[in-house]
Structure formats: structure tokens, C-alpha cells
C-alpha positions as a Markdown table, in Angstrom:
| # | Residue | x | y | z |
|---|---|---|---|---|
| 1 | Leu | 11.7 | 8.4 | 0.3 |
| 2 | Lys | 11.1 | 12.3 | 0.7 |
| 3 | Asn | 9.2 | 11.7 | 4.1 |
| 4 | Leu | 12.0 | 9.4 | 5.1 |
| 5 | His | 13.8 | 12.5 | 5.1 |
| 6 | Lys | 12.4 | 14.9 | 7.6 |
| 7 | Phe | 11.2 | 12.2 | 9.9 |
| 8 | Phe | 15.1 | 11.2 | 10.1 |
| 9 | Asn | 16.8 | 14.5 | 10.2 |
| 10 | Lys | 13.6 | 16.0 | 12.6 |
| 11 | Ala | 12.1 | 18.2 | 10.6 |
| 12 | Asp | 10.0 | 20.8 | 12.0 |
| 13 | Val | 7.0 | 19.3 | 11.3 |
| 14 | Pro | 3.9 | 18.4 | 13.2 |
| 15 | Trp | 3.7 | 15.3 | 11.7 |
| 16 | Val | 7.6 | 14.3 | 12.4 |
| 17 | Gly | 7.2 | 15.3 | 16.3 |
| 18 | Leu | 4.1 | 13.4 | 16.5 |
| 19 | Leu | 5.8 | 9.8 | 14.7 |
| 20 | Trp | 8.7 | 10.9 | 17.3 |
| 21 | Ser | 6.7 | 11.1 | 20.2 |
| 22 | Arg | 4.3 | 8.2 | 20.0 |
| 23 | Leu | 5.6 | 5.2 | 18.2 |
| 24 | Tyr | 9.4 | 6.3 | 18.5 |
| 25 | Ser | 9.7 | 7.7 | 22.4 |
| 26 | Asn | 11.1 | 4.8 | 24.3 |
| 27 | Gly | 14.0 | 4.4 | 21.7 |
| 28 | Arg | 13.8 | 1.7 | 19.1 |
| 29 | Leu | 14.5 | 3.0 | 15.3 |
| 30 | Pro | 12.3 | 1.9 | 12.2 |
| 31 | Ser | 13.6 | -1.3 | 11.1 |
| 32 | Glu | 12.2 | -4.5 | 9.6 |
| 33 | Thr | 9.2 | -4.0 | 12.0 |
| 34 | Lys | 6.7 | -2.0 | 10.4 |
| 35 | Lys | 4.3 | 0.0 | 13.1 |
| 36 | Gly | 2.1 | 2.9 | 12.7 |
| 37 | Ser | -0.5 | 3.9 | 10.3 |
| 38 | Phe | -1.4 | 2.3 | 6.9 |
| 39 | Trp | 0.5 | 5.4 | 5.5 |
| 40 | Trp | 3.1 | 5.1 | 7.5 |
| 41 | Arg | 3.9 | 1.8 | 7.0 |
| 42 | Asp | 3.7 | 2.1 | 3.5 |
| 43 | Thr | 6.5 | 4.8 | 3.7 |
| 44 | Leu | 8.5 | 2.3 | 5.7 |
| 45 | Lys | 9.1 | -0.1 | 2.5 |
| 46 | Leu | 11.4 | 2.3 | 0.8 |
| 47 | Leu | 13.5 | 2.2 | 4.3 |
| 48 | Gln | 16.1 | 0.4 | 2.9 |
| 49 | Gln | 16.5 | 2.2 | 0.1 |
| 50 | Phe | 16.7 | 5.5 | 1.5 |
| 51 | Lys | 19.1 | 4.3 | 4.1 |
| 52 | Gly | 21.5 | 2.9 | 0.9 |
| 53 | Leu | 21.8 | 6.4 | -0.6 |
| 54 | Ser | 22.7 | 7.8 | 2.9 |
| 55 | Val | 24.9 | 8.5 | 5.6 |
| 56 | Ser | 24.4 | 9.5 | 9.2 |
| 57 | Ile | 26.8 | 12.2 | 10.8 |
| 58 | Ile | 26.8 | 11.7 | 14.1 |
| 59 | His | 25.5 | 14.3 | 16.9 |
| 60 | Asn | 23.4 | 13.2 | 19.5 |
| 61 | Gly | 22.3 | 9.6 | 17.7 |
| 62 | Glu | 19.1 | 9.0 | 18.2 |
| 63 | Thr | 18.4 | 8.6 | 15.0 |
| 64 | Cys | 20.7 | 6.5 | 13.8 |
| 65 | Leu | 21.0 | 2.1 | 14.1 |
| 66 | Phe | 24.1 | 0.9 | 15.9 |
| 67 | Trp | 24.8 | -1.4 | 13.6 |
| 68 | Lys | 22.8 | -1.1 | 10.8 |
| 69 | Asp | 23.4 | 2.4 | 9.5 |
| 70 | Gln | 26.1 | 4.3 | 8.2 |
| 71 | Trp | 28.5 | 6.3 | 10.3 |
| 72 | Leu | 32.0 | 6.9 | 10.0 |
| 73 | Asn | 32.1 | 5.9 | 6.6 |
| 74 | Arg | 30.7 | 2.2 | 7.1 |
| 75 | Ile | 27.6 | 0.0 | 8.1 |
| 76 | Pro | 29.2 | -2.1 | 11.4 |
| 77 | Ser | 27.8 | -5.5 | 10.8 |
| 78 | Asn | 29.3 | -5.5 | 7.2 |
| 79 | Thr | 32.3 | -4.4 | 8.4 |
| 80 | Phe | 32.6 | -6.4 | 11.1 |
| 81 | Pro | 29.9 | -9.6 | 10.6 |
| 82 | Glu | 31.6 | -12.1 | 12.9 |
| 83 | Leu | 31.4 | -9.3 | 15.8 |
| 84 | Phe | 27.1 | -8.9 | 14.7 |
| 85 | Ser | 26.7 | -12.7 | 15.0 |
| 86 | Phe | 27.6 | -12.3 | 18.9 |
| 87 | Thr | 25.4 | -9.4 | 19.4 |
| 88 | Lys | 22.7 | -9.5 | 22.0 |
| 89 | Lys | 20.9 | -6.2 | 20.3 |
| 90 | Glu | 20.9 | -5.7 | 16.8 |
| 91 | Asn | 19.0 | -3.0 | 16.8 |
| 92 | Leu | 20.1 | -0.7 | 19.3 |
| 93 | Ser | 21.1 | 3.3 | 19.0 |
| 94 | Val | 24.6 | 4.9 | 18.8 |
| 95 | Thr | 23.2 | 6.6 | 21.8 |
| 96 | Gln | 22.3 | 3.4 | 23.8 |
| 97 | Ala | 25.5 | 1.7 | 22.7 |
| 98 | Lys | 27.6 | 4.7 | 23.7 |
| 99 | Asp | 25.8 | 5.2 | 26.6 |
| 100 | Met | 26.7 | 1.9 | 27.7 |
| 101 | Leu | 29.6 | 1.3 | 30.8 |
| 102 | Asn | 31.4 | -1.9 | 29.7 |
| 103 | Leu | 30.4 | -2.8 | 25.6 |
| 104 | Glu | 31.1 | -6.0 | 25.9 |
| 105 | Asp | 27.9 | -6.3 | 27.8 |
| 106 | Leu | 26.5 | -5.9 | 24.6 |
| 107 | Phe | 27.7 | -9.4 | 23.0 |
| 108 | His | 27.0 | -13.0 | 24.2 |
| 109 | Leu | 30.1 | -14.6 | 26.3 |
| 110 | Pro | 32.8 | -15.7 | 25.6 |
| 111 | Met | 33.7 | -14.8 | 21.9 |
| 112 | Ser | 36.0 | -15.7 | 19.1 |
| 113 | Glu | 39.5 | -14.1 | 18.5 |
| 114 | Glu | 38.6 | -12.3 | 15.3 |
| 115 | Ala | 35.1 | -10.9 | 17.1 |
| 116 | Phe | 37.7 | -9.2 | 19.8 |
| 117 | Thr | 40.0 | -7.8 | 17.4 |
| 118 | Gln | 36.9 | -6.3 | 15.8 |
| 119 | Leu | 35.3 | -5.0 | 19.2 |
| 120 | Gln | 39.1 | -3.2 | 19.6 |
| 121 | Ile | 38.6 | -1.3 | 16.2 |
| 122 | Leu | 34.6 | -0.9 | 17.1 |
| 123 | Lys | 35.7 | 0.4 | 20.7 |
| 124 | Ala | 38.0 | 2.7 | 18.6 |
| 125 | Asp | 35.3 | 4.1 | 16.4 |
| 126 | Leu | 33.1 | 4.8 | 18.7 |
| 127 | Asp | 35.6 | 7.3 | 21.1 |
| 128 | Leu | 35.5 | 9.4 | 17.9 |
| 129 | Ile | 31.7 | 10.0 | 18.1 |
| 130 | His | 31.3 | 12.9 | 20.6 |
| 131 | Leu | 27.9 | 13.1 | 21.2 |
| 132 | Asp | 25.3 | 16.8 | 21.8 |
| 133 | Asp | 22.6 | 18.2 | 21.8 |
| 134 | Ser | 21.9 | 18.8 | 18.3 |
| 135 | Asn | 19.7 | 16.4 | 15.3 |
| 136 | Asp | 21.9 | 13.7 | 13.4 |
| 137 | Ile | 21.7 | 15.0 | 10.0 |
| 138 | Trp | 21.9 | 12.3 | 7.2 |
| 139 | Ser | 23.8 | 13.2 | 4.3 |
| 140 | Tyr | 23.6 | 11.7 | 1.2 |
| 141 | Ile | 25.8 | 10.0 | -1.5 |
| 142 | Trp | 26.3 | 13.1 | -3.7 |
| 143 | Asn | 28.0 | 14.7 | -0.5 |
| 144 | Ser | 25.3 | 17.1 | 0.6 |
| 145 | Pro | 22.5 | 17.3 | 2.8 |
| 146 | Ile | 19.6 | 18.3 | 1.1 |
| 147 | Tyr | 17.9 | 15.5 | -0.2 |
| 148 | Ser | 17.0 | 15.7 | -4.1 |
| 149 | Ile | 14.2 | 14.2 | -6.0 |
| 150 | Lys | 16.1 | 13.6 | -8.5 |
| 151 | Lys | 19.2 | 12.6 | -7.8 |
| 152 | Ala | 18.0 | 9.6 | -5.6 |
| 153 | Tyr | 15.8 | 8.5 | -8.6 |
| 154 | Arg | 19.0 | 8.6 | -10.6 |
| 155 | His | 21.1 | 6.6 | -8.3 |
| 156 | Leu | 18.3 | 4.0 | -7.5 |
| 157 | Glu | 17.4 | 3.4 | -11.6 |
| 158 | Gly | 21.1 | 3.2 | -12.2 |
| 159 | Asn | 22.9 | 3.3 | -16.1 |
| 160 | Ser | 20.4 | 1.4 | -17.9 |
| 161 | Ile | 20.7 | 1.4 | -21.8 |
| 162 | Ile | 17.9 | 2.9 | -23.6 |
| 163 | His | 17.5 | 2.6 | -27.3 |
| 164 | Pro | 17.7 | 6.0 | -28.7 |
| 165 | Ser | 14.2 | 5.4 | -30.6 |
| 166 | Tyr | 13.0 | 7.3 | -27.9 |
| 167 | Lys | 15.6 | 10.4 | -28.4 |
| 168 | Trp | 14.1 | 10.5 | -31.9 |
| 169 | Leu | 10.6 | 10.5 | -31.3 |
| 170 | Trp | 10.6 | 13.6 | -29.2 |
| 171 | Lys | 12.8 | 15.5 | -31.7 |
| 172 | Thr | 10.4 | 15.0 | -34.6 |
| 173 | Cys | 7.9 | 17.2 | -35.9 |
| 174 | Cys | 5.0 | 14.9 | -35.4 |
| 175 | Gln | 2.0 | 16.2 | -33.1 |
| 176 | Asn | 1.9 | 15.4 | -29.6 |
| 177 | Lys | -0.8 | 13.0 | -29.7 |
| 178 | His | 1.5 | 11.4 | -32.5 |
| 179 | Lys | 4.1 | 11.4 | -30.7 |
| 180 | Cys | 2.5 | 9.9 | -27.3 |
| 181 | Phe | 1.4 | 6.5 | -29.6 |
| 182 | Phe | 4.6 | 5.7 | -30.3 |
| 183 | Trp | 5.8 | 6.5 | -27.1 |
| 184 | Leu | 3.2 | 4.1 | -25.5 |
| 185 | Leu | 3.7 | 1.8 | -28.8 |
| 186 | Leu | 7.5 | 1.1 | -28.1 |
| 187 | Arg | 6.7 | 0.9 | -24.6 |
| 188 | Asp | 4.4 | -1.6 | -25.5 |
| 189 | Arg | 1.1 | 0.2 | -23.5 |
| 190 | Leu | -0.5 | 0.0 | -26.5 |
| 191 | Asn | -4.2 | -1.1 | -26.0 |
| 192 | Thr | -4.1 | -4.0 | -28.6 |
| 193 | Lys | -5.8 | -7.5 | -27.4 |
| 194 | Glu | -2.9 | -9.3 | -26.4 |
| 195 | Leu | -2.9 | -6.7 | -23.8 |
| 196 | Leu | -6.4 | -6.6 | -22.7 |
| 197 | Arg | -5.6 | -9.9 | -22.5 |
| 198 | Arg | -2.4 | -9.6 | -20.0 |
| 199 | Lys | -4.8 | -7.4 | -17.4 |
| 200 | Gln | -7.0 | -10.2 | -17.0 |
| 201 | Met | -9.9 | -8.8 | -19.2 |
| 202 | Pro | -12.6 | -11.0 | -20.9 |
| 203 | Leu | -12.4 | -10.9 | -25.1 |
| 204 | Ser | -14.5 | -12.7 | -27.2 |
| 205 | Asn | -11.7 | -13.0 | -29.2 |
| 206 | Gly | -7.7 | -12.1 | -29.4 |
| 207 | Asn | -7.3 | -12.4 | -32.5 |
| 208 | Cys | -5.9 | -9.5 | -34.7 |
| 209 | Ser | -8.6 | -7.5 | -36.4 |
| 210 | Leu | -6.8 | -6.6 | -39.4 |
| 211 | Cys | -6.7 | -10.4 | -40.8 |
| 212 | Asn | -7.7 | -13.7 | -40.9 |
| 213 | Leu | -4.8 | -15.7 | -39.4 |
| 214 | Asn | -5.7 | -16.6 | -36.3 |
| 215 | Val | -2.9 | -14.6 | -34.1 |
| 216 | Glu | -3.2 | -13.1 | -31.3 |
| 217 | Glu | -3.1 | -9.3 | -31.6 |
| 218 | Ser | -0.1 | -8.4 | -30.4 |
| 219 | Val | 2.7 | -5.0 | -31.0 |
| 220 | Leu | 4.4 | -6.6 | -33.1 |
| 221 | His | 2.1 | -9.0 | -34.9 |
| 222 | Leu | -0.4 | -5.6 | -35.3 |
| 223 | Phe | 2.4 | -3.3 | -36.6 |
| 224 | Leu | 5.3 | -5.6 | -38.3 |
| 225 | Tyr | 3.8 | -9.1 | -39.7 |
| 226 | Cys | 0.5 | -8.7 | -40.4 |
| 227 | Pro | -0.7 | -9.1 | -44.1 |
| 228 | Phe | -2.3 | -5.6 | -43.6 |
| 229 | Ala | 0.8 | -3.7 | -42.0 |
| 230 | Leu | 2.9 | -5.9 | -44.8 |
| 231 | Ala | 0.7 | -4.1 | -47.5 |
| 232 | Cys | 1.0 | -1.0 | -45.9 |
| 233 | Trp | 5.1 | -0.5 | -45.7 |
| 234 | Ser | 4.8 | -2.2 | -49.1 |
| 235 | Lys | 4.0 | 1.2 | -50.1 |
| 236 | Leu | 6.5 | 2.3 | -48.9 |
| 237 | Asn | 8.8 | 0.2 | -50.6 |
| 238 | Ile | 10.0 | -1.4 | -47.6 |
| 239 | Asp | 10.3 | -5.1 | -47.2 |
| 240 | Leu | 10.3 | -6.4 | -43.5 |
| 241 | Leu | 12.3 | -8.3 | -42.5 |
| 242 | Gln | 10.9 | -11.5 | -40.0 |
| 243 | Asn | 11.5 | -12.5 | -36.1 |
| 244 | Leu | 13.0 | -8.7 | -35.4 |
| 245 | Asn | 12.3 | -7.4 | -32.5 |
| 246 | Cys | 10.3 | -4.1 | -32.3 |
| 247 | Phe | 13.9 | -1.8 | -32.0 |
| 248 | Ser | 15.6 | -3.8 | -34.3 |
| 249 | Ala | 12.4 | -3.8 | -36.6 |
| 250 | Leu | 12.5 | 0.5 | -35.6 |
| 251 | Asp | 16.5 | 0.9 | -36.6 |
| 252 | His | 15.7 | -1.4 | -40.4 |
| 253 | Leu | 12.6 | 0.6 | -41.4 |
| 254 | Lys | 15.3 | 3.7 | -40.2 |
| 255 | Ala | 17.8 | 2.6 | -42.2 |
| 256 | Ser | 15.7 | 1.6 | -45.1 |
| 257 | Leu | 13.7 | 5.6 | -45.6 |
| 258 | Pro | 15.2 | 9.4 | -45.6 |
| 259 | Glu | 17.4 | 9.7 | -42.9 |
| 260 | Lys | 15.9 | 13.4 | -42.3 |
| 261 | Phe | 12.6 | 12.6 | -42.0 |
| 262 | Ser | 12.4 | 8.9 | -41.2 |
| 263 | Met | 11.0 | 8.9 | -38.4 |
| 264 | Glu | 8.1 | 11.0 | -39.0 |
| 265 | Ile | 7.5 | 8.4 | -41.7 |
| 266 | Ile | 7.3 | 5.2 | -39.9 |
| 267 | Ile | 4.9 | 7.2 | -36.7 |
| 268 | Leu | 2.6 | 8.3 | -39.2 |
| 269 | Met | 2.3 | 4.8 | -40.8 |
| 270 | Cys | 2.0 | 2.8 | -37.9 |
| 271 | Tyr | -0.7 | 5.3 | -36.6 |
| 272 | Ser | -2.3 | 5.0 | -39.9 |
| 273 | Ile | -2.1 | 1.2 | -39.2 |
| 274 | Trp | -3.8 | 1.7 | -35.3 |
| 275 | Ile | -6.7 | 4.5 | -36.5 |
| 276 | Thr | -7.7 | 1.4 | -39.5 |
| 277 | Arg | -7.8 | -0.8 | -36.9 |
| 278 | Asn | -10.0 | 1.0 | -34.3 |
| 279 | Ser | -11.9 | 1.5 | -37.3 |
| 280 | Thr | -12.7 | -1.8 | -37.6 |
| 281 | Val | -12.7 | -3.3 | -33.3 |
| 282 | Phe | -15.6 | 0.1 | -32.4 |
| 283 | Arg | -17.6 | 0.9 | -35.8 |
| 284 | Gln | -16.8 | -2.6 | -37.4 |
| 285 | Val | -15.3 | -0.6 | -40.7 |
| 286 | Glu | -14.0 | -3.1 | -43.6 |
| 287 | Pro | -10.0 | -2.8 | -42.9 |
| 288 | Ser | -9.1 | -0.8 | -46.8 |
| 289 | Ile | -5.1 | -0.4 | -47.0 |
| 290 | Asp | -6.0 | 2.5 | -49.5 |
| 291 | Ala | -8.1 | 4.2 | -46.3 |
| 292 | Ala | -4.8 | 3.2 | -44.8 |
| 293 | Trp | -2.7 | 5.1 | -47.8 |
| 294 | Asn | -4.8 | 8.0 | -47.7 |
| 295 | Leu | -4.8 | 9.0 | -43.5 |
| 296 | Phe | -1.2 | 8.2 | -43.8 |
| 297 | Lys | -0.4 | 11.3 | -46.8 |
| 298 | His | -2.8 | 13.9 | -45.7 |
| 299 | Asn | -1.0 | 13.0 | -41.6 |
| 300 | Phe | 2.5 | 14.0 | -43.5 |
| 301 | Asp | 1.1 | 17.0 | -45.7 |
| 302 | Leu | 0.8 | 18.9 | -43.0 |
| 303 | Leu | 4.1 | 18.1 | -41.3 |
| 304 | Gln | 5.5 | 20.8 | -43.8 |
| 305 | Phe | 3.2 | 23.0 | -41.5 |
| 306 | Arg | 5.4 | 21.9 | -38.4 |
| 307 | Ala | 8.5 | 21.4 | -39.7 |
| 308 | Lys | 11.3 | 23.8 | -40.4 |
| 309 | Thr | 11.6 | 26.1 | -43.0 |
| 310 | Ser | 14.8 | 23.6 | -44.3 |
| 311 | Leu | 13.0 | 20.8 | -44.3 |
| 312 | Ala | 9.1 | 21.5 | -45.8 |
| 313 | Pro | 10.6 | 21.7 | -49.1 |
| 314 | Leu | 12.0 | 17.6 | -48.6 |
| 315 | Leu | 8.8 | 16.6 | -47.3 |
| 316 | Val | 6.6 | 17.6 | -49.7 |
| 317 | Ser | 9.2 | 17.0 | -52.9 |
| 318 | Trp | 9.2 | 13.3 | -51.0 |
| 319 | Leu | 5.3 | 13.2 | -50.8 |
| 320 | Ser | 5.0 | 14.0 | -53.9 |
| 321 | Ser | 7.1 | 11.8 | -55.5 |
| 322 | Leu | 4.9 | 8.3 | -54.0 |
């Protein structure tokens, strides 16, 4: 998108001048037809997203499509659909339209009465445009001609609803390796056997490594519903409900644990289960609930040195009560 910003604003950059002189010197502008190097064709895949964020402020009119780009705060093909259906040239520039001595020459005749009415409005819009020698300026829907990656990303992504667990995660006092591990877990990006199968990796056996239920090793099974995992959670006096998704289960776990450091407990218990699973897969170590429990207590004991001074005594007290 930033490259398209430079291109349409004709930035003083060598590659921009080269593209305009080699590919678009005939007055044709980038549209659905993609040409040029593989890098430029790949960049043009984002053309519609760029046009959706931008508005052209006309000066010489050379970079703005007459029908399909937004100028004077509207896109003519959308505003005048009946008139657009009669056009002979869909991809002409504003400059080319302005240079027409008779605007009716752009259309198949005769046209409908509704299209003729729209033509009179379009003529009035075109009369408001006064071309000069300076380059067009492409402004953006955040009311600035300055391109911002952050603002473009926000507009393209929209307002998605994100579970608060991501915010809880990064506010914990766990080590970064534990936080990154749990982020991968929430995103279902841990290399469980289910994920490896989805990546089309050949596996001799896709079943869970910690139990004998002949169930595929997914994130939900491994950390919530595997008998091994259930035994680990029972050490914390937690009975997990069945058929919960990842975030519902997380809410249930959080409500069953001390509020101030519940996320730390959940993260480290999941990490202990994961390390036990890896030892079984890669070192053929028999899975042991006691080993997983001791690893959890060891990692949790270290939290007192990373936590705030007001929280550390609570961590020690809770751990000693187990």
C-alpha cells in the first residue's frame, strides 16, 4: 500500500518515474489488467484496498480514473450507474474526459432519460474541475494526504471483537517464553499433531501422546479433555466442564482460581503439560503427572522474583497451601 501511495502521488523516487514512463506513458492507468514485473503485479493486488482508503484531489487529473476513482467525494460509476452502463471507455482518466470536446462522444447513443439526467449532473461536476500542471494529491479517509501504515491497517481490519485473554496474557508476570507459548496456544498455532496434519505433514500416528483414547491430539484435547490434563487440573481442585471452546474454558478456569494471579496459574499449568508431552514425543519419557506437577510448582515458585512486591507474598502463600 505504501508503494501505491508513492506511485499515485508520483513521488520523486527512481522506480516511480520508471513505471510511469515505461508502463503508463500512453495515458492508461492501473486497473484490473496487471502488467509489469512480478513485483509490480504483486503490488497491484492491493489496488482495490488502496482505492478504498483514498480520495483523489484533482490537479492535472493524470492519475485518477474518471469512472472508478473517488473525486469530488464520489465515485461516478457508483453514483451514476445508469449512465455508466452506456459508456464506451471504462478506464479513461479525468484528464482524458476533461479533454473531450463533446462529452456525449464517450457514450453509446441513444441513452435512456435517466442516463441523460445523470449526464447533466456529471457535466456540472466536471465543470468544477480546473486542471493545472501539478500532480494529483491522493488523500485518505483519515483526512490527511500522509499515508499511515497504522491507520490503514485499522481501517482494513475493522473493529473485530477480541477476547480479553490476550490483554490478560501480556499483563502477567510470567517469563516471555511462557507468554509466547500461551499466545500460540490461544491462536491454535502450537505444533500439535492436528496442526501438523493440517499442514499436510506425514504422521505415523496422530493420536494424543499422553493418553490411550485414540483421539487426535488437538489443542482442546491436549490441554483440557485428555485424562492426563484433567488429572493435572484436578491437582488445583478444578473440574473442567465438557464441550467448551478454548475461550469459554479459559473463562471457567479463571473464575475457579485466585483472581489476582489466575492467568499465571493457567499459563504455567498448560506449559507443564506441553513440556511433558514433548518429553514423551521426542525422548520417549513415560508421561508422569507428578513430573508435570513438580515442573508447575518450580516455575510458579520463580514468579515471586518477577512479580510486584505486593503480589509476591500472595504467590508464595498460595503455593505453600497446595
